[in-house]
N, C-alpha and C positions, 0 to 999 in steps of 0.2 A: 397413687398419690391423690389425695383429695384436693380439689381446687378450692381456692378461697372465695367465699361468697361475701360480697360487700354488704355492710350493715346499713340499713336504711331506717330512719325515723321520720315519721310524718307528723307535722304540726298543723293543726286545723283551727283556724280562726272562726269559731262557731257563728258569731253574729255577722261577720263579713260574708260568709257563705250563705247564711239564712236569708239575709236581705237581698242578695243577688238572685237567689231562687224565687223569693217573693216577687221581685220585679219581673220575672218570667211569667208570672200568673199561672204557674203549674204547680199547685200545692202538693200534688202527690209526690213530687221530687223531694219534699222535706222529709219523707220517711226513708232517708238515705242511709245505706250501710257504709259507714266510713272505712271499715276494714276492707270491704270489697273495692271501694273506690281507691284506697291506698294501694291495694294489690294490683289494680289495673295500671298503675304508674310505674311498676317495677320493671327493671331490665332483666335479661336472662341470667346475669351473673350477680344478682342481688337477692338478699333475704330481708324480709320485713321484721325489724327488731321491735318496733313499738309504734302505736298510733296514739297521739296525744291530742285531746279535744279540749279547747279553751272556750268557756262561755260563762254565763251567769243566769240564775233563775229570777224571773220577774214575779216575785212572791206576792205582790199586791194585786196581781191579775189572776184569779183562781183558775179559770179555764186554760189560759196559756201556760200557767205554771204546771197544771196537771198534764197537759200534752208534752211539755218539755221533760217532766219527770219520767213519763212513759218512754219517751225517746231515749233518754240517757240510760234508763234501765236496760233497754234493748242494746244500746251500744256497749254497756259493760259486759253483757252476755257474749258479745263478739270480741272481747279482749281489749276494747278501747279504754285508755286511761283518761279519766276526767280531771281537769284542773279548773275549778269553778271560782270565778271572781265574784263581784257583787255590784249592785246598783246603789248609788247614793242619791239622796234627794237634792234637787237643785231648783232654786226659785226661777220662774220664767215670767216673761211679760210680753203681751201683745203690743207691737209697735203701732198698730192702727188704732186700737181702742183703749189701750192702757190697762187692760185686764191683767191681773196677776194670778198665778197658780203655782202649785208645787209639782214639778216634774221629776223625772228620774234619769240619771245618766250612768251608763255602764262604765265601770272603772277597772283598771288593772289588767285587762285581757292582753293588750299589746305588750305591756311590761312583762307579764308572765311568759308569753311566747318568746320574747327576746331573751329573757334570763335562761329559759330552758335550752334554747338553741345554742347560746354561747357556752353554757355549762357543759352540755353534751359534747360539743366540738372540742373544747379545751381539755376535757377528761378523756378524749379519744374513745368515746362511746359510739361513734357513728362515722360512716364514710360519706354518705350522701344524705343531706337534710332536704326533705320535700316540704315546702311551705305552701299551704293552701290559704291564701289571703291576698288582698290588694291594698293592705294598710301600709302606706309609705312610712309610717312611724317605725317600721321594722328595718328600714334601710341602714341605720347605724349598726345594728346587730349583725347584719349581713356583711357590712364592710369590716367589722371587727373580726369576724370569722375568717374573712379573706386574708387579713394581715397576720393573725395569730394562730390560725389553724389552716394553712393554705392547702393541705392535703384533702380537706373536706370540701365537697361540692355542695353548694346551695342551689336548689332547683325550685323556682317559684312557679306554682301553677295557680293561676288566678280563677276566681269564681266566674261564672258566665257573665259576659258583658262588662267585665272590669279590666280587661287587658290594657286598654289605652289610658287608664287612670293611674297607673303605677309604674311608669317607665323607669323611675329611679330604683326600683327593685330588680330591674333586669329580668322581667318575667320570661319564661321559656315556653309556656303553654297556657292556653285558655281552656278551662273545662267546658264541655258542651252539655246541653240538655240531653243529648243522646247518650253520652257517657254516663251521666247521672242516672238516667232511666234504666240503664243496664245494671245498676248497682243498688237496687232498692232492697229493703228488708222485706221478709214475708209478712203476710197480714197478721199472723200470730207468732210471737217470739217467746221461746222458753227462756225464762230468766233464773230458774232454779228448780229444785225438786217441787213438783206440783205448783209451780208459779209461772205465770206468763203475763205478757202485756199484749194488747191488741191495738192494731193501727187505728188512730183516731179517724172518725168518719170524714173529717175535713181533708184527710190525706189519701182518701180512696182514689185509685187511678181512674181516669176517664174510661167510659164504656164505649 
């Protein structure tokens, strides 16, 4: 008799994770294999059904955009599913000098994560949802799942240094730099027949 493997879907808040890694000042950790990271969080009786990555491209910043595209191409090659939002322009003003400029604000990521979590839970697509984020805006979605899909377990794993900022999410684990360092992509990643991406120089590991 074959034992039942519990289905796991991992939901990754790309910007929340990126900024946490940025605060560590260890840029090589940005070349992170999200599938390997997700697999490191599985229990013995679980199977990884999907890894969903939520982010947006900063298209007005060519260098950053190019690095992000290389990274997402590498993620796709590892079976990660992308859900890309967008940035919207937002007027900003310096309170000290009164200077004005047009900035950008990322939109929709938290909403997309919440919608996918609730939909997957209510459709009985998943047994355990692993959420990699410290965004407290996800709290209502987690509470809704607890009420309407009580058989589903929601497991929040916060990015490094973010555990204490999201108590309302009921976090279970803080990802460490050590764990991330064990889950990096190789320097060159095959993305298709005769196609590959190379790790950006900015993300080279320390010697």
